[in-house]
Residue, then its C-alpha position, 0 to 999 in steps of 0.5 A: m443560497s445553500a452553504n458550500p460543504f467544500l468550503l466548510a470542509a477546508d476551512n474545517s467550519p462547525a457547521l460542516l458536520p451538522l450539515l452533512r447530518e442532515n444531509p449525509n449523501l453529501a459526505s461523499e460527494q465530489d465535485a467536477h474533478g472529483y474533488s472531495l470533503i475527504h481529499a480537502a480534510a486532508s490537504y487542510n490536515h483536519l484529522d477529526l473529520l478525517r474521521s468522522l468522514v470515515r467512521e460516521f458517515n461511511v466515505d470511502v477512505n479511497l474515494r479518486d478523484d478524476d486523476e486516479e489519487t486519493a486523499l493519501f496523494v494530498v497530505e501535507t502532514v505526517e499526521a494527516a498521512r498516518v491517519l489515513v494508513e494507520e487509523l483508517g486503512a488507506d491503500i499506499t499502493i494505490k496509482s494515479s493515472e500518471g502511474y504513481t504511487a502517493f509516496q512517489k508522487t510526493v517524492e516528485e514534487g519534492d514539497f514534504p520530505e517528511v511526508a515522503e520519508y513517513l512513505k516510504t517506510k511504510e511501503e517498505a513495510s508492505h513489500t516486506q509484508a508481501l515477501s514473507n506471505g508470498t502474495n499481494g493479500d489476494i490468496t487465489a492470486a498466488p499460493p503462499i511460500p512453502e511450508g518451512l520457510s519464511i522470507s524478507v527483503s534481508t532474510i530467508t530462514p528455514a524454521e528450523e536453522a535460525e543461524l542460516e546464512v544467506d546466500p548474497e546473489f539470492r538476497r539481491r535478487i529479492e531485494q530486485l524483484a522486489e523494487r519492479d513495478d509488477f511485483h503484486s502482479d501474478a507474474g510477479q508472484a510467479e517469479l517470487r515463488q520459483l526464486i523461492q523453491d531455486a533455493i529450496t531446491e539448492r539447500n536440498p540436492a536430494d530434493r531435486n526431481v531427477r528422472p531416470r535415464q531413459d535406454 
């Protein structure tokens, strides 16, 4: 009877890596429910195995099970989450079939508050970076923020005026937009650009496009 690679992964057995080197295709194998070796390694906090699966055997760090959940959804320690996100490039924005990100699912279940706090900081950093770039990472999906303006959830600063006072209402609208589920959609990015353009126009009345009245 051949060894079960999923049990070997759960036990972090030294027999697993030699088995995978003999049969590399097993590294990305999934069971009837989509559960994979990378899910097992993440769940049981086997960090070196996680690294080997992705780096040596080219397993997709965002491999999804039948619930559309990646390995990040099953981590139980901050260390495993950090390896997946910061070392191996796991996508924190992926949503399960229930519509939750890994952070949202962890909060919902309430079992691992430290993991939830870590994922929260990564999601907030991702939102701030998206605001700064004016895009969801696809440069064809949304053009960048107008030249001369940098923006985050907490600041809006023309490059030549580092001490510009932030309008509280504008900040509130930006923060509300960043929290919406459709923030990274085309519609959300279009609304972000419109908010920025409105702010620029309000700061520079001379830039407003005023058409001459037709008699």
